[in-house]
PDB file of N, CA, C and O in Angstrom:
ATOM      1  N   MET A   1       7.632  19.566   8.252  1.00  0.00           N
ATOM      2  CA  MET A   1       8.594  18.574   8.031  1.00  0.00           C
ATOM      3  C   MET A   1      10.154  19.943   8.316  1.00  0.00           C
ATOM      4  O   MET A   1      10.267  21.129   8.006  1.00  0.00           O
ATOM      5  N   LEU A   2      11.114  18.920   9.061  1.00  0.00           N
ATOM      6  CA  LEU A   2      12.502  19.529   9.059  1.00  0.00           C
ATOM      7  C   LEU A   2      12.021  21.041   9.501  1.00  0.00           C
ATOM      8  O   LEU A   2      12.277  21.975   8.741  1.00  0.00           O
ATOM      9  N   GLY A   3      11.409  21.244  10.582  1.00  0.00           N
ATOM     10  CA  GLY A   3      10.977  22.747  11.277  1.00  0.00           C
ATOM     11  C   GLY A   3       9.908  23.424  11.042  1.00  0.00           C
ATOM     12  O   GLY A   3       9.516  24.395  11.689  1.00  0.00           O
ATOM     13  N   ARG A   4       9.287  22.827   9.898  1.00  0.00           N
ATOM     14  CA  ARG A   4       8.461  23.774   9.073  1.00  0.00           C
ATOM     15  C   ARG A   4       7.047  23.536  10.022  1.00  0.00           C
ATOM     16  O   ARG A   4       6.913  22.471  10.625  1.00  0.00           O
ATOM     17  N   LYS A   5       6.095  24.521  10.096  1.00  0.00           N
ATOM     18  CA  LYS A   5       4.552  23.666  10.807  1.00  0.00           C
ATOM     19  C   LYS A   5       3.860  23.225   9.714  1.00  0.00           C
ATOM     20  O   LYS A   5       2.763  23.766   9.583  1.00  0.00           O
ATOM     21  N   GLU A   6       4.194  22.302   8.774  1.00  0.00           N
ATOM     22  CA  GLU A   6       3.420  21.757   7.906  1.00  0.00           C
ATOM     23  C   GLU A   6       3.339  20.368   8.228  1.00  0.00           C
ATOM     24  O   GLU A   6       4.166  19.692   8.839  1.00  0.00           O
ATOM     25  N   ARG A   7       1.908  19.921   7.596  1.00  0.00           N
ATOM     26  CA  ARG A   7       1.438  18.811   7.384  1.00  0.00           C
ATOM     27  C   ARG A   7       2.095  17.871   6.501  1.00  0.00           C
ATOM     28  O   ARG A   7       2.101  18.154   5.303  1.00  0.00           O
ATOM     29  N   PHE A   8       2.782  16.547   6.980  1.00  0.00           N
ATOM     30  CA  PHE A   8       3.174  15.836   5.721  1.00  0.00           C
ATOM     31  C   PHE A   8       1.967  14.980   5.310  1.00  0.00           C
ATOM     32  O   PHE A   8       1.097  15.081   6.175  1.00  0.00           O
ATOM     33  N   ASP A   9       1.741  14.482   4.689  1.00  0.00           N
ATOM     34  CA  ASP A   9       0.371  13.763   4.283  1.00  0.00           C
ATOM     35  C   ASP A   9       0.739  12.993   3.217  1.00  0.00           C
ATOM     36  O   ASP A   9      -0.179  12.501   2.561  1.00  0.00           O
ATOM     37  N   ALA A  10       2.206  12.707   2.791  1.00  0.00           N
ATOM     38  CA  ALA A  10       2.167  11.740   1.268  1.00  0.00           C
ATOM     39  C   ALA A  10       1.713  10.360   1.812  1.00  0.00           C
ATOM     40  O   ALA A  10       1.515  10.031   2.981  1.00  0.00           O
ATOM     41  N   VAL A  11       1.614   9.733   0.823  1.00  0.00           N
ATOM     42  CA  VAL A  11       1.137   8.034   0.971  1.00  0.00           C
ATOM     43  C   VAL A  11       2.582   7.654   0.959  1.00  0.00           C
ATOM     44  O   VAL A  11       3.372   8.180   0.174  1.00  0.00           O
ATOM     45  N   PRO A  12       2.969   6.639   1.925  1.00  0.00           N
ATOM     46  CA  PRO A  12       4.226   6.428   2.114  1.00  0.00           C
ATOM     47  C   PRO A  12       4.010   5.222   0.768  1.00  0.00           C
ATOM     48  O   PRO A  12       2.927   4.840   0.323  1.00  0.00           O
ATOM     49  N   PHE A  13       5.504   4.759   0.278  1.00  0.00           N
ATOM     50  CA  PHE A  13       5.300   3.983  -0.721  1.00  0.00           C
ATOM     51  C   PHE A  13       6.575   3.169  -0.491  1.00  0.00           C
ATOM     52  O   PHE A  13       7.436   3.733   0.184  1.00  0.00           O
ATOM     53  N   PHE A  14       6.818   2.033  -0.905  1.00  0.00           N
ATOM     54  CA  PHE A  14       8.156   1.061  -0.599  1.00  0.00           C
ATOM     55  C   PHE A  14       8.265   0.225  -2.038  1.00  0.00           C
ATOM     56  O   PHE A  14       7.145  -0.229  -2.269  1.00  0.00           O
ATOM     57  N   TRP A  15       8.798   0.016  -2.634  1.00  0.00           N
ATOM     58  CA  TRP A  15       9.424  -1.068  -3.963  1.00  0.00           C
ATOM     59  C   TRP A  15      10.788  -1.590  -4.182  1.00  0.00           C
ATOM     60  O   TRP A  15      11.806  -0.901  -4.123  1.00  0.00           O
ATOM     61  N   SER A  16      10.749  -2.619  -4.391  1.00  0.00           N
ATOM     62  CA  SER A  16      11.892  -3.269  -4.293  1.00  0.00           C
ATOM     63  C   SER A  16      12.328  -4.503  -5.362  1.00  0.00           C
ATOM     64  O   SER A  16      11.285  -5.090  -5.649  1.00  0.00           O
ATOM     65  N   GLN A  17      13.228  -4.984  -5.908  1.00  0.00           N
ATOM     66  CA  GLN A  17      13.356  -5.716  -6.876  1.00  0.00           C
ATOM     67  C   GLN A  17      14.276  -6.600  -6.571  1.00  0.00           C
ATOM     68  O   GLN A  17      15.467  -6.295  -6.519  1.00  0.00           O
ATOM     69  N   HIS A  18      13.774  -7.940  -6.308  1.00  0.00           N
ATOM     70  CA  HIS A  18      14.615  -9.163  -5.706  1.00  0.00           C
ATOM     71  C   HIS A  18      14.627  -9.881  -6.739  1.00  0.00           C
ATOM     72  O   HIS A  18      13.641 -10.478  -7.171  1.00  0.00           O
ATOM     73  N   TYR A  19      15.806  -9.891  -7.259  1.00  0.00           N
ATOM     74  CA  TYR A  19      16.269 -11.230  -8.537  1.00  0.00           C
ATOM     75  C   TYR A  19      15.064 -11.212  -9.230  1.00  0.00           C
ATOM     76  O   TYR A  19      14.946  -9.996  -9.382  1.00  0.00           O
ATOM     77  N   ASP A  20      13.799 -11.850  -9.910  1.00  0.00           N
ATOM     78  CA  ASP A  20      13.066 -11.656 -10.693  1.00  0.00           C
ATOM     79  C   ASP A  20      11.833 -10.888  -9.996  1.00  0.00           C
ATOM     80  O   ASP A  20      10.950 -10.518 -10.770  1.00  0.00           O
ATOM     81  N   ALA A  21      11.702 -10.664  -8.915  1.00  0.00           N
ATOM     82  CA  ALA A  21      10.379 -10.225  -8.079  1.00  0.00           C
ATOM     83  C   ALA A  21      10.344  -8.977  -7.996  1.00  0.00           C
ATOM     84  O   ALA A  21      11.166  -8.368  -7.312  1.00  0.00           O
ATOM     85  N   ALA A  22       9.295  -8.319  -8.741  1.00  0.00           N
ATOM     86  CA  ALA A  22       8.985  -6.691  -8.184  1.00  0.00           C
ATOM     87  C   ALA A  22       7.702  -6.672  -7.283  1.00  0.00           C
ATOM     88  O   ALA A  22       6.525  -6.898  -7.564  1.00  0.00           O
ATOM     89  N   ILE A  23       8.367  -6.301  -6.012  1.00  0.00           N
ATOM     90  CA  ILE A  23       7.736  -6.155  -4.667  1.00  0.00           C
ATOM     91  C   ILE A  23       7.255  -4.786  -4.375  1.00  0.00           C
ATOM     92  O   ILE A  23       8.109  -3.899  -4.391  1.00  0.00           O
ATOM     93  N   SER A  24       5.982  -4.456  -4.099  1.00  0.00           N
ATOM     94  CA  SER A  24       5.510  -2.575  -4.135  1.00  0.00           C
ATOM     95  C   SER A  24       4.577  -3.031  -2.767  1.00  0.00           C
ATOM     96  O   SER A  24       3.839  -3.969  -2.466  1.00  0.00           O
ATOM     97  N   TYR A  25       5.066  -1.805  -2.147  1.00  0.00           N
ATOM     98  CA  TYR A  25       4.424  -1.832  -0.678  1.00  0.00           C
ATOM     99  C   TYR A  25       3.320  -0.593  -0.605  1.00  0.00           C
ATOM    100  O   TYR A  25       3.939   0.272  -1.225  1.00  0.00           O
ATOM    101  N   VAL A  26       2.116  -0.014  -0.239  1.00  0.00           N
ATOM    102  CA  VAL A  26       1.543   1.452  -0.283  1.00  0.00           C
ATOM    103  C   VAL A  26       0.499   1.260   0.298  1.00  0.00           C
ATOM    104  O   VAL A  26      -0.521   0.599   0.100  1.00  0.00           O
ATOM    105  N   GLY A  27       1.220   2.527   1.727  1.00  0.00           N
ATOM    106  CA  GLY A  27       0.164   2.519   2.795  1.00  0.00           C
ATOM    107  C   GLY A  27       1.110   2.477   4.141  1.00  0.00           C
ATOM    108  O   GLY A  27       2.296   2.796   4.057  1.00  0.00           O
ATOM    109  N   HIS A  28       0.667   2.167   5.078  1.00  0.00           N
ATOM    110  CA  HIS A  28       1.062   1.970   6.540  1.00  0.00           C
ATOM    111  C   HIS A  28       0.495   0.900   7.101  1.00  0.00           C
ATOM    112  O   HIS A  28      -0.661   1.118   6.737  1.00  0.00           O
ATOM    113  N   ALA A  29       0.437  -0.075   7.702  1.00  0.00           N
ATOM    114  CA  ALA A  29      -0.397  -1.002   8.326  1.00  0.00           C
ATOM    115  C   ALA A  29       0.691  -1.551   9.516  1.00  0.00           C
ATOM    116  O   ALA A  29       1.267  -2.632   9.394  1.00  0.00           O
ATOM    117  N   SER A  30       0.887  -0.653  10.684  1.00  0.00           N
ATOM    118  CA  SER A  30       1.738  -1.051  11.961  1.00  0.00           C
ATOM    119  C   SER A  30       0.886  -2.097  12.401  1.00  0.00           C
ATOM    120  O   SER A  30       1.584  -3.051  12.744  1.00  0.00           O
ATOM    121  N   ALA A  31      -0.303  -2.321  12.536  1.00  0.00           N
ATOM    122  CA  ALA A  31      -1.024  -3.635  12.982  1.00  0.00           C
ATOM    123  C   ALA A  31      -2.614  -3.648  12.159  1.00  0.00           C
ATOM    124  O   ALA A  31      -3.237  -2.676  11.733  1.00  0.00           O
ATOM    125  N   TRP A  32      -2.936  -4.894  12.123  1.00  0.00           N
ATOM    126  CA  TRP A  32      -4.212  -4.973  11.422  1.00  0.00           C
ATOM    127  C   TRP A  32      -4.856  -6.192  12.240  1.00  0.00           C
ATOM    128  O   TRP A  32      -4.445  -6.824  13.214  1.00  0.00           O
ATOM    129  N   ASP A  33      -5.837  -6.266  11.592  1.00  0.00           N
ATOM    130  CA  ASP A  33      -6.626  -7.694  12.045  1.00  0.00           C
ATOM    131  C   ASP A  33      -7.046  -8.629  10.994  1.00  0.00           C
ATOM    132  O   ASP A  33      -7.244  -9.841  11.085  1.00  0.00           O
ATOM    133  N   ARG A  34      -7.144  -7.862   9.999  1.00  0.00           N
ATOM    134  CA  ARG A  34      -7.204  -9.111   8.867  1.00  0.00           C
ATOM    135  C   ARG A  34      -6.470  -8.683   7.027  1.00  0.00           C
ATOM    136  O   ARG A  34      -6.295  -7.576   6.518  1.00  0.00           O
ATOM    137  N   THR A  35      -6.280  -9.669   6.624  1.00  0.00           N
ATOM    138  CA  THR A  35      -5.884  -9.476   5.205  1.00  0.00           C
ATOM    139  C   THR A  35      -6.886 -10.276   3.991  1.00  0.00           C
ATOM    140  O   THR A  35      -7.589 -11.256   4.237  1.00  0.00           O
ATOM    141  N   GLU A  36      -6.787  -9.741   2.919  1.00  0.00           N
ATOM    142  CA  GLU A  36      -7.047 -10.291   1.922  1.00  0.00           C
ATOM    143  C   GLU A  36      -6.110 -10.857   1.032  1.00  0.00           C
ATOM    144  O   GLU A  36      -5.170 -10.079   0.868  1.00  0.00           O
ATOM    145  N   LEU A  37      -5.990 -11.958   0.361  1.00  0.00           N
ATOM    146  CA  LEU A  37      -5.093 -12.474  -0.606  1.00  0.00           C
ATOM    147  C   LEU A  37      -5.929 -12.170  -2.243  1.00  0.00           C
ATOM    148  O   LEU A  37      -6.991 -12.766  -2.419  1.00  0.00           O
ATOM    149  N   SER A  38      -5.581 -11.563  -2.986  1.00  0.00           N
ATOM    150  CA  SER A  38      -5.727 -11.882  -4.352  1.00  0.00           C
ATOM    151  C   SER A  38      -4.858 -12.254  -5.131  1.00  0.00           C
ATOM    152  O   SER A  38      -3.765 -11.691  -5.065  1.00  0.00           O
ATOM    153  N   GLY A  39      -5.100 -13.461  -6.246  1.00  0.00           N
ATOM    154  CA  GLY A  39      -4.073 -13.982  -7.158  1.00  0.00           C
ATOM    155  C   GLY A  39      -3.558 -15.180  -6.519  1.00  0.00           C
ATOM    156  O   GLY A  39      -4.121 -15.763  -5.593  1.00  0.00           O
ATOM    157  N   ASP A  40      -2.178 -15.607  -7.197  1.00  0.00           N
ATOM    158  CA  ASP A  40      -1.399 -16.713  -6.752  1.00  0.00           C
ATOM    159  C   ASP A  40      -0.291 -16.384  -6.623  1.00  0.00           C
ATOM    160  O   ASP A  40       0.362 -15.904  -7.550  1.00  0.00           O
ATOM    161  N   PRO A  41       0.354 -16.652  -4.938  1.00  0.00           N
ATOM    162  CA  PRO A  41       1.699 -15.965  -4.691  1.00  0.00           C
ATOM    163  C   PRO A  41       2.777 -17.004  -5.196  1.00  0.00           C
ATOM    164  O   PRO A  41       3.939 -16.629  -5.359  1.00  0.00           O
ATOM    165  N   SER A  42       2.383 -18.350  -5.452  1.00  0.00           N
ATOM    166  CA  SER A  42       2.981 -19.301  -5.865  1.00  0.00           C
ATOM    167  C   SER A  42       3.464 -19.249  -7.483  1.00  0.00           C
ATOM    168  O   SER A  42       4.397 -19.927  -7.914  1.00  0.00           O
ATOM    169  N   ALA A  43       2.707 -18.374  -8.251  1.00  0.00           N
ATOM    170  CA  ALA A  43       3.117 -18.119  -9.687  1.00  0.00           C
ATOM    171  C   ALA A  43       3.467 -16.699  -9.665  1.00  0.00           C
ATOM    172  O   ALA A  43       3.655 -16.312 -10.818  1.00  0.00           O
ATOM    173  N   GLY A  44       3.618 -15.826  -8.848  1.00  0.00           N
ATOM    174  CA  GLY A  44       4.432 -14.567  -8.454  1.00  0.00           C
ATOM    175  C   GLY A  44       3.595 -13.624  -9.015  1.00  0.00           C
ATOM    176  O   GLY A  44       4.081 -12.649  -9.588  1.00  0.00           O
ATOM    177  N   ASP A  45       2.338 -13.791  -8.921  1.00  0.00           N
ATOM    178  CA  ASP A  45       1.037 -12.868  -9.017  1.00  0.00           C
ATOM    179  C   ASP A  45      -0.046 -12.512  -8.331  1.00  0.00           C
ATOM    180  O   ASP A  45      -1.209 -12.867  -8.521  1.00  0.00           O
ATOM    181  N   CYS A  46       0.485 -11.631  -7.344  1.00  0.00           N
ATOM    182  CA  CYS A  46      -0.467 -11.500  -6.047  1.00  0.00           C
ATOM    183  C   CYS A  46      -0.695 -10.246  -5.593  1.00  0.00           C
ATOM    184  O   CYS A  46      -0.030  -9.300  -6.017  1.00  0.00           O
ATOM    185  N   SER A  47      -1.716 -10.091  -4.630  1.00  0.00           N
ATOM    186  CA  SER A  47      -2.063  -8.917  -3.838  1.00  0.00           C
ATOM    187  C   SER A  47      -1.831  -9.250  -2.191  1.00  0.00           C
ATOM    188  O   SER A  47      -1.663 -10.441  -1.930  1.00  0.00           O
ATOM    189  N   VAL A  48      -1.814  -8.540  -1.352  1.00  0.00           N
ATOM    190  CA  VAL A  48      -2.155  -8.662   0.021  1.00  0.00           C
ATOM    191  C   VAL A  48      -2.680  -7.443   0.582  1.00  0.00           C
ATOM    192  O   VAL A  48      -1.862  -6.569   0.868  1.00  0.00           O
ATOM    193  N   THR A  49      -3.745  -7.263   0.762  1.00  0.00           N
ATOM    194  CA  THR A  49      -4.100  -5.919   1.485  1.00  0.00           C
ATOM    195  C   THR A  49      -4.516  -6.103   2.776  1.00  0.00           C
ATOM    196  O   THR A  49      -5.072  -7.160   3.073  1.00  0.00           O
ATOM    197  N   TYR A  50      -4.292  -5.035   3.793  1.00  0.00           N
ATOM    198  CA  TYR A  50      -4.008  -5.418   5.003  1.00  0.00           C
ATOM    199  C   TYR A  50      -5.343  -4.141   5.661  1.00  0.00           C
ATOM    200  O   TYR A  50      -5.316  -2.931   5.435  1.00  0.00           O
ATOM    201  N   PHE A  51      -6.315  -4.826   6.417  1.00  0.00           N
ATOM    202  CA  PHE A  51      -7.189  -3.806   6.946  1.00  0.00           C
ATOM    203  C   PHE A  51      -7.089  -4.042   8.493  1.00  0.00           C
ATOM    204  O   PHE A  51      -6.566  -5.007   9.049  1.00  0.00           O
ATOM    205  N   LYS A  52      -7.867  -2.666   9.231  1.00  0.00           N
ATOM    206  CA  LYS A  52      -8.229  -2.592  10.682  1.00  0.00           C
ATOM    207  C   LYS A  52      -9.599  -2.375  10.342  1.00  0.00           C
ATOM    208  O   LYS A  52      -9.895  -1.462   9.572  1.00  0.00           O
ATOM    209  N   GLY A  53     -10.391  -3.061  10.800  1.00  0.00           N
ATOM    210  CA  GLY A  53     -11.797  -3.346  10.587  1.00  0.00           C
ATOM    211  C   GLY A  53     -12.040  -2.789   9.144  1.00  0.00           C
ATOM    212  O   GLY A  53     -11.430  -3.276   8.192  1.00  0.00           O
ATOM    213  N   GLU A  54     -12.953  -1.743   8.982  1.00  0.00           N
ATOM    214  CA  GLU A  54     -13.187  -1.507   7.265  1.00  0.00           C
ATOM    215  C   GLU A  54     -12.487  -0.953   6.370  1.00  0.00           C
ATOM    216  O   GLU A  54     -12.543  -1.077   5.146  1.00  0.00           O
ATOM    217  N   ARG A  55     -11.481  -0.017   7.347  1.00  0.00           N
ATOM    218  CA  ARG A  55     -10.121   0.413   7.149  1.00  0.00           C
ATOM    219  C   ARG A  55      -9.122  -0.219   6.487  1.00  0.00           C
ATOM    220  O   ARG A  55      -8.369  -1.030   7.026  1.00  0.00           O
ATOM    221  N   LYS A  56      -9.058   0.205   5.006  1.00  0.00           N
ATOM    222  CA  LYS A  56      -7.730  -0.016   4.021  1.00  0.00           C
ATOM    223  C   LYS A  56      -6.599   0.287   4.767  1.00  0.00           C
ATOM    224  O   LYS A  56      -6.843   1.189   5.567  1.00  0.00           O
ATOM    225  N   LEU A  57      -5.447  -0.121   4.815  1.00  0.00           N
ATOM    226  CA  LEU A  57      -4.302   0.041   5.481  1.00  0.00           C
ATOM    227  C   LEU A  57      -2.668   0.467   4.671  1.00  0.00           C
ATOM    228  O   LEU A  57      -1.777   1.310   4.780  1.00  0.00           O
ATOM    229  N   ALA A  58      -2.987  -0.647   3.902  1.00  0.00           N
ATOM    230  CA  ALA A  58      -1.634  -1.159   3.006  1.00  0.00           C
ATOM    231  C   ALA A  58      -1.940  -1.810   2.088  1.00  0.00           C
ATOM    232  O   ALA A  58      -2.820  -2.621   2.376  1.00  0.00           O
ATOM    233  N   VAL A  59      -1.571  -1.841   0.942  1.00  0.00           N
ATOM    234  CA  VAL A  59      -1.427  -2.900   0.103  1.00  0.00           C
ATOM    235  C   VAL A  59      -0.238  -3.221  -0.195  1.00  0.00           C
ATOM    236  O   VAL A  59       0.567  -2.292  -0.135  1.00  0.00           O
ATOM    237  N   ALA A  60       0.334  -4.667  -0.632  1.00  0.00           N
ATOM    238  CA  ALA A  60       1.478  -5.385  -0.767  1.00  0.00           C
ATOM    239  C   ALA A  60       1.380  -6.090  -2.284  1.00  0.00           C
ATOM    240  O   ALA A  60       0.444  -6.885  -2.368  1.00  0.00           O
ATOM    241  N   THR A  61       2.207  -5.932  -3.525  1.00  0.00           N
ATOM    242  CA  THR A  61       2.021  -6.452  -4.414  1.00  0.00           C
ATOM    243  C   THR A  61       3.109  -6.758  -5.220  1.00  0.00           C
ATOM    244  O   THR A  61       4.066  -6.005  -5.399  1.00  0.00           O
ATOM    245  N   LEU A  62       2.916  -8.232  -5.869  1.00  0.00           N
ATOM    246  CA  LEU A  62       4.095  -8.931  -6.638  1.00  0.00           C
ATOM    247  C   LEU A  62       3.486  -8.706  -7.963  1.00  0.00           C
ATOM    248  O   LEU A  62       2.299  -8.951  -8.177  1.00  0.00           O
ATOM    249  N   PHE A  63       4.310  -8.234  -8.867  1.00  0.00           N
ATOM    250  CA  PHE A  63       4.188  -7.930 -10.040  1.00  0.00           C
ATOM    251  C   PHE A  63       2.680  -7.273 -10.603  1.00  0.00           C
ATOM    252  O   PHE A  63       2.113  -7.352 -11.692  1.00  0.00           O
ATOM    253  N   ARG A  64       2.407  -6.745  -9.604  1.00  0.00           N
ATOM    254  CA  ARG A  64       1.161  -5.715  -9.967  1.00  0.00           C
ATOM    255  C   ARG A  64       1.149  -4.479  -9.721  1.00  0.00           C
ATOM    256  O   ARG A  64       0.485  -3.998  -8.803  1.00  0.00           O
ATOM    257  N   ASP A  65       2.014  -3.684 -10.649  1.00  0.00           N
ATOM    258  CA  ASP A  65       2.352  -2.646 -10.219  1.00  0.00           C
ATOM    259  C   ASP A  65       0.947  -1.446 -10.820  1.00  0.00           C
ATOM    260  O   ASP A  65       1.005  -0.389 -10.191  1.00  0.00           O
ATOM    261  N   LEU A  66       0.171  -1.470 -11.525  1.00  0.00           N
ATOM    262  CA  LEU A  66      -1.179  -0.883 -11.793  1.00  0.00           C
ATOM    263  C   LEU A  66      -1.997  -0.933 -10.647  1.00  0.00           C
ATOM    264  O   LEU A  66      -2.727   0.029 -10.409  1.00  0.00           O
ATOM    265  N   GLU A  67      -1.976  -2.334  -9.585  1.00  0.00           N
ATOM    266  CA  GLU A  67      -3.071  -2.176  -8.773  1.00  0.00           C
ATOM    267  C   GLU A  67      -2.120  -1.395  -7.391  1.00  0.00           C
ATOM    268  O   GLU A  67      -2.784  -1.176  -6.377  1.00  0.00           O
ATOM    269  N   SER A  68      -0.959  -1.085  -7.369  1.00  0.00           N
ATOM    270  CA  SER A  68      -0.276  -0.591  -6.479  1.00  0.00           C
ATOM    271  C   SER A  68      -0.667   0.983  -6.570  1.00  0.00           C
ATOM    272  O   SER A  68      -1.125   1.635  -5.631  1.00  0.00           O
ATOM    273  N   LEU A  69      -0.399   1.476  -7.895  1.00  0.00           N
ATOM    274  CA  LEU A  69      -0.631   2.766  -8.097  1.00  0.00           C
ATOM    275  C   LEU A  69      -2.112   3.384  -8.062  1.00  0.00           C
ATOM    276  O   LEU A  69      -2.189   4.599  -7.882  1.00  0.00           O
ATOM    277  N   ARG A  70      -3.653   2.420  -8.267  1.00  0.00           N
ATOM    278  CA  ARG A  70      -4.159   2.555  -8.123  1.00  0.00           C
ATOM    279  C   ARG A  70      -4.768   2.700  -6.529  1.00  0.00           C
ATOM    280  O   ARG A  70      -5.640   3.420  -6.044  1.00  0.00           O
ATOM    281  N   ALA A  71      -3.962   1.760  -6.022  1.00  0.00           N
ATOM    282  CA  ALA A  71      -4.073   2.056  -3.927  1.00  0.00           C
ATOM    283  C   ALA A  71      -3.525   3.138  -3.690  1.00  0.00           C
ATOM    284  O   ALA A  71      -3.776   3.820  -2.696  1.00  0.00           O
ATOM    285  N   GLU A  72      -2.514   3.499  -4.782  1.00  0.00           N
ATOM    286  CA  GLU A  72      -2.016   4.855  -4.009  1.00  0.00           C
ATOM    287  C   GLU A  72      -2.886   6.126  -4.080  1.00  0.00           C
ATOM    288  O   GLU A  72      -3.000   6.912  -3.140  1.00  0.00           O
ATOM    289  N   VAL A  73      -3.628   6.289  -5.550  1.00  0.00           N
ATOM    290  CA  VAL A  73      -4.600   7.312  -5.694  1.00  0.00           C
ATOM    291  C   VAL A  73      -5.412   6.952  -4.711  1.00  0.00           C
ATOM    292  O   VAL A  73      -5.720   7.948  -4.056  1.00  0.00           O
ATOM    293  N   ALA A  74      -5.998   5.782  -4.229  1.00  0.00           N
ATOM    294  CA  ALA A  74      -6.843   5.870  -3.401  1.00  0.00           C
ATOM    295  C   ALA A  74      -6.919   6.359  -2.006  1.00  0.00           C
ATOM    296  O   ALA A  74      -7.850   6.934  -1.441  1.00  0.00           O
ATOM    297  N   PHE A  75      -5.714   6.003  -1.550  1.00  0.00           N
ATOM    298  CA  PHE A  75      -5.300   6.418  -0.452  1.00  0.00           C
ATOM    299  C   PHE A  75      -5.037   7.917  -0.328  1.00  0.00           C
ATOM    300  O   PHE A  75      -5.252   8.353   0.803  1.00  0.00           O
ATOM    301  N   GLU A  76      -4.684   8.670  -1.097  1.00  0.00           N
ATOM    302  CA  GLU A  76      -4.493  10.114  -1.506  1.00  0.00           C
ATOM    303  C   GLU A  76      -5.923  10.433  -1.376  1.00  0.00           C
ATOM    304  O   GLU A  76      -6.173  11.155  -0.410  1.00  0.00           O
ATOM    305  N   GLN A  77      -6.812  10.121  -2.017  1.00  0.00           N
ATOM    306  CA  GLN A  77      -7.881  10.281  -2.050  1.00  0.00           C
ATOM    307  C   GLN A  77      -8.596  10.535  -0.680  1.00  0.00           C
ATOM    308  O   GLN A  77      -9.162  11.579  -0.358  1.00  0.00           O
ATOM    309  N   SER A  78      -8.482   9.490   0.008  1.00  0.00           N
ATOM    310  CA  SER A  78      -8.645   9.394   1.134  1.00  0.00           C
ATOM    311  C   SER A  78      -8.450  10.289   2.706  1.00  0.00           C
ATOM    312  O   SER A  78      -9.194  10.593   3.639  1.00  0.00           O
ATOM    313  N   ILE A  79      -6.628  10.531   2.265  1.00  0.00           N
ATOM    314  CA  ILE A  79      -6.155  11.521   2.709  1.00  0.00           C
ATOM    315  C   ILE A  79      -6.697  12.944   2.757  1.00  0.00           C
ATOM    316  O   ILE A  79      -6.799  13.574   3.809  1.00  0.00           O
ATOM    317  N   GLY A  80      -7.123  13.534   1.261  1.00  0.00           N
ATOM    318  CA  GLY A  80      -7.961  14.740   0.880  1.00  0.00           C
ATOM    319  C   GLY A  80      -9.083  14.938   1.595  1.00  0.00           C
ATOM    320  O   GLY A  80      -9.440  16.061   1.954  1.00  0.00           O
ATOM    321  N   ALA A  81      -9.836  13.669   1.903  1.00  0.00           N
ATOM    322  CA  ALA A  81     -11.357  13.830   2.272  1.00  0.00           C
ATOM    323  C   ALA A  81     -10.862  13.839   3.950  1.00  0.00           C
ATOM    324  O   ALA A  81     -11.880  14.109   4.586  1.00  0.00           O
ATOM    325  N   CYS A  82     -10.039  13.704   4.623  1.00  0.00           N
ATOM    326  CA  CYS A  82      -9.712  14.053   5.807  1.00  0.00           C
ATOM    327  C   CYS A  82      -8.884  15.511   6.264  1.00  0.00           C
ATOM    328  O   CYS A  82      -8.542  16.102   7.288  1.00  0.00           O
ATOM    329  N   ALA A  83      -8.839  15.607   5.276  1.00  0.00           N
ATOM    330  CA  ALA A  83      -7.752  17.272   5.721  1.00  0.00           C
ATOM    331  C   ALA A  83      -8.818  18.329   6.045  1.00  0.00           C
ATOM    332  O   ALA A  83      -8.480  19.470   6.359  1.00  0.00           O
TER     333      ALA A  83
END
């Protein structure tokens, strides 16, 4: 990164607070072929997981910080396994 010949393999993440909604996104999914919804979006408590085949690409959550942190750890472990 920035001229160094090192691999940058940190798990991408994004979080934002919109009024009373805490939104988190972990991973990267520029294209996917299916999603899995957990929880109730209308109640403000849910997650969406993005997949390409059987590979989990990203997780977006609404008020599920612990789930986002667990997803980040899982992504970090899968990166380490591929390195």
